[in-house]
VOFI-479246 format. One line per field, with one value per atom (N, C-alpha, C, O): atom name; x, y, z. Coordinates in steps of 0.2 Angstrom, whole numbers. Example, Ala and Ser with C-alpha at 12.3 -4.5 7.8 and 13.67 -1.06 7.14 Angstrom:
a	[N,CA,C,O,N,CA,C,O]
px	[66,62,66,71,64,68,64,67]
py	[-28,-22,-16,-17,-11,-5,0,6]
pz	[39,39,39,42,35,36,39,40]
***
This chain:
a	[N,CA,C,O,N,CA,C,O,N,CA,C,O,N,CA,C,O,N,CA,C,O,N,CA,C,O,N,CA,C,O,N,CA,C,O,N,CA,C,O,N,CA,C,O,N,CA,C,O,N,CA,C,O,N,CA,C,O,N,CA,C,O,N,CA,C,O,N,CA,C,O,N,CA,C,O,N,CA,C,O,N,CA,C,O,N,CA,C,O,N,CA,C,O,N,CA,C,O,N,CA,C,O,N,CA,C,O,N,CA,C,O,N,CA,C,O,N,CA,C,O,N,CA,C,O,N,CA,C,O,N,CA,C,O,N,CA,C,O,N,CA,C,O,N,CA,C,O,N,CA,C,O,N,CA,C,O,N,CA,C,O,N,CA,C,O,N,CA,C,O,N,CA,C,O,N,CA,C,O,N,CA,C,O,N,CA,C,O,N,CA,C,O,N,CA,C,O,N,CA,C,O,N,CA,C,O,N,CA,C,O,N,CA,C,O,N,CA,C,O,N,CA,C,O,N,CA,C,O,N,CA,C,O,N,CA,C,O,N,CA,C,O,N,CA,C,O,N,CA,C,O,N,CA,C,O,N,CA,C,O,N,CA,C,O,N,CA,C,O,N,CA,C,O,N,CA,C,O,N,CA,C,O,N,CA,C,O,N,CA,C,O]
px	[1,6,2,-3,4,1,6,12,4,8,7,2,13,12,18,22,18,23,27,24,33,37,36,34,39,38,42,40,47,51,48,51,42,38,39,36,44,45,40,39,37,32,36,41,33,36,30,25,32,27,29,34,24,25,21,15,24,20,15,17,9,4,3,1,6,6,11,10,15,21,19,23,13,11,9,4,11,9,4,-1,6,2,3,8,-3,-2,-5,-10,-1,-2,-2,2,-6,-5,-3,-6,3,5,10,16,8,3,5,0,11,13,10,10,9,7,13,18,13,19,17,12,20,18,24,30,22,27,26,20,31,31,33,35,31,32,40,41,44,51,53,59,48,50,52,52,53,55,49,43,50,45,46,52,40,40,35,30,38,33,31,35,24,21,17,15,16,11,4,0,2,-5,-8,-4,-14,-16,-18,-19,-20,-21,-27,-27,-32,-38,-37,-39,-32,-30,-26,-27,-22,-18,-22,-21,-27,-32,-36,-37,-38,-42,-38,-40,-31,-27,-26,-26,-25,-24,-30,-30,-36,-42,-44,-46,-42,-43,-38,-40,-32,-27,-30,-30,-33,-35,-41,-42,-46,-51,-49,-52,-44,-42,-39,-40,-35,-33,-38,-38,-44,-49,-53,-55,-52,-55,-51,-53,-45,-40,-40,-38,-43,-43,-48,-54,-46,-51,-57,-56,-63,-69,-68,-66,-70,-70,-76,-76]
py	[-37,-32,-26,-27,-20,-14,-10,-10,-6,-2,5,8,9,16,20,17,26,31,35,38,35,39,46,47,51,58,60,65,56,58,55,56,52,50,42,40,39,32,27,28,23,18,12,10,9,3,-1,1,-8,-12,-14,-15,-13,-14,-20,-21,-24,-30,-27,-25,-27,-24,-28,-25,-34,-37,-35,-36,-31,-28,-21,-18,-18,-11,-12,-16,-7,-7,-1,-2,5,11,15,15,19,24,31,31,36,42,48,47,53,59,65,66,68,74,79,79,83,81,76,73,74,69,62,61,57,51,47,46,44,40,33,33,28,21,19,19,16,13,6,3,2,-5,-8,-5,-15,-18,-18,-19,-17,-17,-10,-9,-5,2,6,13,4,8,13,10,19,24,25,26,25,26,32,31,37,43,42,41,42,41,47,51,47,52,51,56,45,43,45,45,47,50,43,38,45,39,35,29,38,34,30,24,32,28,22,17,23,17,12,6,15,10,6,0,10,7,1,-4,3,-2,-8,-14,-7,-13,-17,-23,-14,-18,-22,-27,-18,-22,-28,-33,-27,-33,-38,-44,-37,-42,-46,-52,-42,-45,-50,-55,-48,-52,-58,-64,-58,-64,-69,-75,-66,-70,-74,-79,-71,-74,-80,-85,-80,-85,-91,-97,-90,-95,-100,-98,-107,-112,-111,-110,-113,-113,-118,-124,-117,-122,-125,-129]
pz	[-19,-20,-23,-27,-21,-24,-27,-26,-32,-36,-34,-34,-31,-29,-32,-35,-31,-34,-29,-25,-30,-25,-27,-33,-23,-24,-31,-34,-32,-38,-45,-50,-44,-50,-52,-56,-49,-50,-47,-41,-51,-48,-46,-48,-41,-38,-35,-34,-34,-31,-24,-23,-20,-13,-10,-12,-6,-3,2,7,1,5,12,17,12,19,24,30,21,26,28,32,26,29,36,37,40,47,47,50,45,45,39,35,38,32,35,38,34,37,32,27,33,29,33,38,32,36,32,34,27,22,17,14,16,12,15,21,10,12,14,10,20,23,25,29,21,23,27,26,33,38,37,38,36,35,42,47,43,49,51,57,46,48,51,53,51,53,48,49,42,36,34,34,32,30,23,20,19,12,11,13,7,5,-2,-6,-3,-9,-11,-7,-18,-21,-19,-19,-19,-18,-11,-6,-11,-4,0,-3,6,11,8,9,6,4,-2,-3,-7,-12,-10,-13,-6,-3,0,-1,4,8,2,3,-3,-8,-12,-13,-13,-16,-12,-15,-6,-1,-1,-1,0,0,-6,-6,-12,-18,-19,-21,-17,-17,-12,-14,-6,-2,-4,-4,-8,-11,-16,-17,-20,-25,-23,-25,-17,-14,-12,-13,-9,-7,-13,-12,-19,-25,-27,-30,-25,-27,-22,-24,-16,-11,-13,-15,-12,-13,-8,-2,-10,-6,-1,-2,5,11,12,17]
***
């Protein structure tokens, strides 16, 4: 899960596994696998950083094989 901010300033938590694409034009638009579009204040690089950080965290929780 990643925490992002809507344009109105309200923060919410988004399941990073549901993200299909992230675009800037000029607002940052996150498209989910369901086709829903969410516009957020964070820029594209920040959203990517948050998703990568989330996925790295998940790997630390996985048992060693």
